[in-house]
OpenMM code with the backbone's topology and positions (N, CA, C; nanometers):
from openmm import Vec3, app, unit

residues = "MET LYS LEU TYR GLU MET ALA ASN ALA ARG SER GLY ASP LYS GLY ARG GLY ALA ASN ILE GLY VAL LEU ALA HIS SER ASP LYS ASP TYR HIS PHE LEU VAL GLU HIS LEU THR ALA ALA ARG VAL GLN ASP TYR PHE ALA ALA MET ASN PRO GLY ASP VAL VAL ARG TYR GLU LEU PRO ASN LEU ASN ALA LEU ASN PHE VAL LEU PRO THR ILE LEU ASP GLY GLY GLY SER ARG SER LEU ARG VAL ASP ALA GLN GLY LYS ALA LEU GLY GLN VAL LEU LEU GLU MET GLU MET".split()
positions = [
    Vec3(0.8682, 1.9450, 0.8601),
    Vec3(0.7957, 1.8271, 0.9032),
    Vec3(0.7806, 1.7329, 0.7838),
    Vec3(0.7992, 1.6065, 0.8082),
    Vec3(0.7817, 1.5050, 0.7048),
    Vec3(0.6382, 1.4513, 0.7091),
    Vec3(0.5931, 1.4034, 0.5949),
    Vec3(0.4581, 1.3492, 0.5852),
    Vec3(0.4362, 1.2363, 0.6861),
    Vec3(0.5378, 1.1538, 0.7111),
    Vec3(0.5205, 1.0411, 0.8038),
    Vec3(0.4873, 1.0843, 0.9460),
    Vec3(0.5092, 1.2113, 0.9777),
    Vec3(0.4764, 1.2607, 1.1109),
    Vec3(0.3263, 1.2852, 1.1284),
    Vec3(0.2509, 1.2843, 1.0173),
    Vec3(0.1074, 1.3086, 1.0264),
    Vec3(0.0239, 1.2031, 0.9545),
    Vec3(0.0894, 1.1016, 0.8955),
    Vec3(0.0135, 1.0019, 0.8199),
    Vec3(0.0914, 0.8719, 0.8032),
    Vec3(0.0175, 0.7686, 0.7686),
    Vec3(0.0740, 0.6408, 0.7255),
    Vec3(0.0408, 0.6251, 0.5781),
    Vec3(0.1053, 0.5317, 0.5104),
    Vec3(0.0777, 0.5106, 0.3683),
    Vec3(0.0911, 0.3635, 0.3328),
    Vec3(0.0197, 0.3269, 0.2269),
    Vec3(0.0274, 0.1919, 0.1720),
    Vec3(0.0128, 0.2050, 0.0212),
    Vec3(0.0901, 0.1271, -0.0525),
    Vec3(0.0866, 0.1386, -0.1977),
    Vec3(0.0948, 0.0021, -0.2635),
    Vec3(0.0596, -0.0006, -0.3919),
    Vec3(0.0684, -0.1248, -0.4668),
    Vec3(0.0341, -0.1036, -0.6128),
    Vec3(0.0567, -0.2076, -0.6905),
    Vec3(0.0400, -0.1978, -0.8350),
    Vec3(-0.1050, -0.2091, -0.8783),
    Vec3(-0.1322, -0.1431, -0.9871),
    Vec3(-0.2609, -0.1486, -1.0551),
    Vec3(-0.2278, -0.1527, -1.2046),
    Vec3(-0.1870, -0.2681, -1.2548),
    Vec3(-0.1437, -0.2782, -1.3937),
    Vec3(-0.0130, -0.2044, -1.4126),
    Vec3(-0.0098, -0.1138, -1.5083),
    Vec3(0.1137, -0.0378, -1.5320),
    Vec3(0.1268, 0.0813, -1.4391),
    Vec3(0.0245, 0.1051, -1.3590),
    Vec3(0.0275, 0.2145, -1.2635),
    Vec3(0.0272, 0.1635, -1.1212),
    Vec3(0.0130, 0.2570, -1.0283),
    Vec3(0.0093, 0.2217, -0.8864),
    Vec3(-0.0813, 0.3196, -0.8145),
    Vec3(-0.1229, 0.2801, -0.6964),
    Vec3(-0.1954, 0.3742, -0.6121),
    Vec3(-0.1244, 0.3829, -0.4776),
    Vec3(-0.1399, 0.4992, -0.4155),
    Vec3(-0.0831, 0.5240, -0.2830),
    Vec3(-0.1955, 0.5762, -0.1948),
    Vec3(-0.2263, 0.5030, -0.0906),
    Vec3(-0.3227, 0.5467, 0.0084),
    Vec3(-0.2501, 0.6147, 0.1223),
    Vec3(-0.2960, 0.7326, 0.1601),
    Vec3(-0.2359, 0.8097, 0.2691),
    Vec3(-0.3428, 0.8273, 0.3761),
    Vec3(-0.3159, 0.7768, 0.4963),
    Vec3(-0.4121, 0.7814, 0.6066),
    Vec3(-0.3612, 0.8748, 0.7158),
    Vec3(-0.4335, 0.9844, 0.7362),
    Vec3(-0.3924, 1.0844, 0.8351),
    Vec3(-0.4086, 1.0307, 0.9761),
    Vec3(-0.3246, 1.0777, 1.0661),
    Vec3(-0.3306, 1.0360, 1.2062),
    Vec3(-0.4481, 1.0979, 1.2813),
    Vec3(-0.4992, 1.2111, 1.2343),
    Vec3(-0.6084, 1.2800, 1.3049),
    Vec3(-0.6925, 1.3597, 1.2059),
    Vec3(-0.8063, 1.4084, 1.2510),
    Vec3(-0.8902, 1.4950, 1.1685),
    Vec3(-0.8127, 1.6203, 1.1267),
    Vec3(-0.7406, 1.6780, 1.2215),
    Vec3(-0.6623, 1.7992, 1.1938),
    Vec3(-0.5594, 1.7727, 1.0843),
    Vec3(-0.4891, 1.6599, 1.0953),
    Vec3(-0.3896, 1.6245, 0.9939),
    Vec3(-0.4561, 1.6021, 0.8583),
    Vec3(-0.5722, 1.5384, 0.8580),
    Vec3(-0.6426, 1.5138, 0.7321),
    Vec3(-0.6768, 1.6462, 0.6624),
    Vec3(-0.7300, 1.7406, 0.7363),
    Vec3(-0.7674, 1.8685, 0.6762),
    Vec3(-0.6448, 1.9433, 0.6229),
    Vec3(-0.5334, 1.9308, 0.6924),
    Vec3(-0.4087, 1.9902, 0.6436),
    Vec3(-0.3667, 1.9231, 0.5128),
    Vec3(-0.3749, 1.7897, 0.5082),
    Vec3(-0.3337, 1.7173, 0.3877),
    Vec3(-0.4250, 1.7446, 0.2690),
    Vec3(-0.5538, 1.7572, 0.2924),
    Vec3(-0.6465, 1.7912, 0.1834),
    Vec3(-0.6023, 1.9210, 0.1168),
    Vec3(-0.5576, 2.0154, 0.1973),
    Vec3(-0.5168, 2.1446, 0.1433),
    Vec3(-0.3781, 2.1417, 0.0799),
    Vec3(-0.2855, 2.0645, 0.1346),
    Vec3(-0.1451, 2.0748, 0.0940),
    Vec3(-0.0888, 1.9556, 0.0162),
    Vec3(-0.1483, 1.8393, 0.0278),
    Vec3(-0.0967, 1.7218, -0.0437),
    Vec3(-0.1829, 1.7016, -0.1693),
    Vec3(-0.1536, 1.7802, -0.2700),
    Vec3(-0.2336, 1.7810, -0.3924),
    Vec3(-0.1820, 1.6773, -0.4924),
    Vec3(-0.2647, 1.6481, -0.5904),
    Vec3(-0.2238, 1.5576, -0.6980),
    Vec3(-0.1033, 1.6154, -0.7719),
    Vec3(-0.1045, 1.7448, -0.7950),
    Vec3(0.0075, 1.8092, -0.8647),
    Vec3(0.1374, 1.7965, -0.7854),
    Vec3(0.1274, 1.8092, -0.6557),
    Vec3(0.2480, 1.7984, -0.5717),
    Vec3(0.3035, 1.6562, -0.5734),
    Vec3(0.2159, 1.5573, -0.5673),
    Vec3(0.2599, 1.4173, -0.5743),
    Vec3(0.3192, 1.3885, -0.7125),
    Vec3(0.2568, 1.4406, -0.8167),
    Vec3(0.3082, 1.4205, -0.9526),
    Vec3(0.4483, 1.4807, -0.9659),
    Vec3(0.4695, 1.6001, -0.9136),
    Vec3(0.6016, 1.6627, -0.9171),
    Vec3(0.7028, 1.5825, -0.8359),
    Vec3(0.6605, 1.5309, -0.7227),
    Vec3(0.7499, 1.4554, -0.6335),
    Vec3(0.8041, 1.3304, -0.7028),
    Vec3(0.7199, 1.2648, -0.7832),
    Vec3(0.7597, 1.1432, -0.8522),
    Vec3(0.7939, 1.1672, -0.9994),
    Vec3(0.8177, 1.2914, -1.0391),
    Vec3(0.8380, 1.3271, -1.1801),
    Vec3(0.9455, 1.2437, -1.2485),
    Vec3(1.0527, 1.2132, -1.1811),
    Vec3(1.1621, 1.1359, -1.2414),
    Vec3(1.1201, 0.9942, -1.2792),
    Vec3(1.0092, 0.9461, -1.2215),
    Vec3(0.9618, 0.8095, -1.2491),
    Vec3(0.8457, 0.8076, -1.3480),
    Vec3(0.8120, 0.9231, -1.4070),
    Vec3(0.7036, 0.9333, -1.5047),
    Vec3(0.5730, 0.8751, -1.4499),
    Vec3(0.5133, 0.9422, -1.3501),
    Vec3(0.3916, 0.8885, -1.2900),
    Vec3(0.2657, 0.9066, -1.3742),
    Vec3(0.2720, 0.9887, -1.4792),
    Vec3(0.1521, 1.0211, -1.5552),
    Vec3(0.0731, 1.1290, -1.4841),
    Vec3(-0.0493, 1.1503, -1.5271),
    Vec3(-0.1359, 1.2510, -1.4654),
    Vec3(-0.1964, 1.1928, -1.3377),
    Vec3(-0.1433, 1.2337, -1.2254),
    Vec3(-0.1856, 1.1815, -1.0954),
    Vec3(-0.3265, 1.2312, -1.0630),
    Vec3(-0.4076, 1.1399, -1.0118),
    Vec3(-0.5440, 1.1720, -0.9697),
    Vec3(-0.5544, 1.1461, -0.8200),
    Vec3(-0.6196, 1.2381, -0.7491),
    Vec3(-0.6390, 1.2234, -0.6046),
    Vec3(-0.7865, 1.2027, -0.5747),
    Vec3(-0.8133, 1.1053, -0.4879),
    Vec3(-0.9487, 1.0809, -0.4387),
    Vec3(-0.9483, 1.1058, -0.2889),
    Vec3(-1.0502, 1.1762, -0.2407),
    Vec3(-1.0626, 1.2050, -0.0983),
    Vec3(-1.1594, 1.1065, -0.0344),
    Vec3(-1.1210, 1.0534, 0.0802),
    Vec3(-1.2051, 0.9629, 0.1574),
    Vec3(-1.2184, 1.0199, 0.2986),
    Vec3(-1.3001, 1.1236, 0.3155),
    Vec3(-1.3070, 1.1928, 0.4444),
    Vec3(-1.3559, 1.1050, 0.5591),
    Vec3(-1.4387, 1.0060, 0.5298),
    Vec3(-1.4857, 0.9181, 0.6371),
    Vec3(-1.3741, 0.8311, 0.6939),
    Vec3(-1.2640, 0.8190, 0.6203),
    Vec3(-1.1474, 0.7420, 0.6658),
    Vec3(-1.0282, 0.8314, 0.6989),
    Vec3(-1.0446, 0.9626, 0.6835),
    Vec3(-0.9321, 1.0562, 0.6967),
    Vec3(-0.8175, 1.0151, 0.6043),
    Vec3(-0.8532, 0.9814, 0.4803),
    Vec3(-0.7548, 0.9280, 0.3869),
    Vec3(-0.7636, 0.9937, 0.2501),
    Vec3(-0.6522, 0.9887, 0.1804),
    Vec3(-0.6430, 1.0303, 0.0412),
    Vec3(-0.5883, 0.9126, -0.0374),
    Vec3(-0.6362, 0.8939, -0.1592),
    Vec3(-0.5845, 0.7889, -0.2458),
    Vec3(-0.5352, 0.8547, -0.3741),
    Vec3(-0.4105, 0.8269, -0.4091),
    Vec3(-0.3498, 0.8823, -0.5293),
    Vec3(-0.3284, 0.7705, -0.6303),
    Vec3(-0.3701, 0.7948, -0.7532),
    Vec3(-0.3482, 0.7004, -0.8617),
    Vec3(-0.2419, 0.7605, -0.9530),
    Vec3(-0.1343, 0.6843, -0.9730),
    Vec3(-0.0222, 0.7246, -1.0577),
    Vec3(-0.0218, 0.6290, -1.1766),
    Vec3(-0.0879, 0.6639, -1.2873),
    Vec3(-0.1231, 0.5669, -1.3903),
    Vec3(-0.0096, 0.5044, -1.4716),
    Vec3(0.1079, 0.5648, -1.4752),
    Vec3(0.2151, 0.5087, -1.5587),
    Vec3(0.3455, 0.4859, -1.4828),
    Vec3(0.3438, 0.4961, -1.3536),
    Vec3(0.4682, 0.4969, -1.2762),
    Vec3(0.5449, 0.3637, -1.2782),
    Vec3(0.4775, 0.2538, -1.3078),
    Vec3(0.5455, 0.1236, -1.3013),
    Vec3(0.6084, 0.0801, -1.4340),
    Vec3(0.6068, 0.1697, -1.5313),
    Vec3(0.6792, 0.1449, -1.6556),
    Vec3(0.6418, 0.0116, -1.7199),
    Vec3(0.5135, -0.0126, -1.7361),
    Vec3(0.4679, -0.1340, -1.8035),
    Vec3(0.4023, -0.2354, -1.7122),
    Vec3(0.4226, -0.2265, -1.5837),
    Vec3(0.3588, -0.3188, -1.4909),
    Vec3(0.4530, -0.4219, -1.4338),
    Vec3(0.4041, -0.4935, -1.3335),
    Vec3(0.4863, -0.5868, -1.2572),
    Vec3(0.5538, -0.6954, -1.3390),
    Vec3(0.4876, -0.7467, -1.4405),
    Vec3(0.5475, -0.8552, -1.5192),
    Vec3(0.6354, -0.8056, -1.6328),
    Vec3(0.6350, -0.6750, -1.6616),
    Vec3(0.7130, -0.6211, -1.7722),
    Vec3(0.8209, -0.5240, -1.7285),
    Vec3(0.8026, -0.4619, -1.6146),
    Vec3(0.8931, -0.3562, -1.5717),
    Vec3(1.0263, -0.4119, -1.5240),
    Vec3(1.1316, -0.3390, -1.5534),
    Vec3(1.2651, -0.3750, -1.5053),
    Vec3(1.3020, -0.2965, -1.3791),
    Vec3(1.2077, -0.2239, -1.3247),
    Vec3(1.2336, -0.1469, -1.2035),
    Vec3(1.2495, -0.2399, -1.0841),
    Vec3(1.3286, -0.1968, -0.9881),
    Vec3(1.3524, -0.2757, -0.8680),
    Vec3(1.2215, -0.3021, -0.7939),
    Vec3(1.1344, -0.2028, -0.7885),
    Vec3(1.0061, -0.2145, -0.7190),
    Vec3(0.8940, -0.2207, -0.8230),
    Vec3(0.8896, -0.3279, -0.8989),
    Vec3(0.7962, -0.3402, -1.0111),
    Vec3(0.6501, -0.3442, -0.9671),
    Vec3(0.6215, -0.3777, -0.8417),
    Vec3(0.4839, -0.3785, -0.7922),
    Vec3(0.4481, -0.2519, -0.7144),
    Vec3(0.5386, -0.1590, -0.7036),
    Vec3(0.5089, -0.0307, -0.6396),
    Vec3(0.4879, -0.0370, -0.4898),
    Vec3(0.5370, -0.1401, -0.4246),
    Vec3(0.5131, -0.1565, -0.2807),
    Vec3(0.5875, -0.0532, -0.1956),
    Vec3(0.6948, 0.0042, -0.2475),
    Vec3(0.7730, 0.1009, -0.1703),
    Vec3(0.7316, 0.2456, -0.1948),
    Vec3(0.6434, 0.2706, -0.2903),
    Vec3(0.6078, 0.4083, -0.3242),
    Vec3(0.5475, 0.4838, -0.2066),
    Vec3(0.4667, 0.4188, -0.1260),
    Vec3(0.4083, 0.4831, -0.0088),
    Vec3(0.5148, 0.5285, 0.0885),
    Vec3(0.6138, 0.4436, 0.1105),
    Vec3(0.7232, 0.4785, 0.2014),
    Vec3(0.8025, 0.5958, 0.1471),
    Vec3(0.8226, 0.5983, 0.0163),
    Vec3(0.8944, 0.7096, -0.0459),
    Vec3(0.8158, 0.8388, -0.0271),
    Vec3(0.6853, 0.8347, -0.0487),
    Vec3(0.6034, 0.9538, -0.0334),
    Vec3(0.6050, 1.0060, 0.1100),
    Vec3(0.6105, 0.9160, 0.2061),
    Vec3(0.6119, 0.9585, 0.3465),
    Vec3(0.7337, 1.0444, 0.3820),
    Vec3(0.8358, 1.0421, 0.2987),
    Vec3(0.9560, 1.1254, 0.3212),
    Vec3(0.9391, 1.2676, 0.2691),
    Vec3(0.8248, 1.2974, 0.2055),
    Vec3(0.8017, 1.4313, 0.1511),
    Vec3(0.7977, 1.5356, 0.2633),
    Vec3(0.8650, 1.6466, 0.2398),
    Vec3(0.8597, 1.7599, 0.3342),
    Vec3(0.7244, 1.8292, 0.3208),
    Vec3(0.6594, 1.8481, 0.4300),
    Vec3(0.5320, 1.9192, 0.4313),
    Vec3(0.5590, 2.0571, 0.4820),
] * unit.nanometer
topology = app.Topology()
chain = topology.addChain("A")
for resn in residues:
    res = topology.addResidue(resn, chain)
    for name in ("N", "CA", "C"):
        topology.addAtom(name, app.Element.getBySymbol(name[0]), res)
């Protein structure tokens, strides 16, 4: 099962880093994601892009998780030579993760 089957995501730049918000489709999906979609797993998933030490915040009232990837944009939107310098596609990439 892919993450997109149980959640939506939105991402964007925060200076040289980015955040990815993951919103579960249901309470059941949220509880599954709290247990299985860890900061370490997201950090490993994006390892080739040097995400830094990923931090996860839980927002149970929204059935959501927010991940901060502090160095993934390689200097930030105005300095990075990456195709997605503002990190807008990172959420879509994460949704392809096998759960």
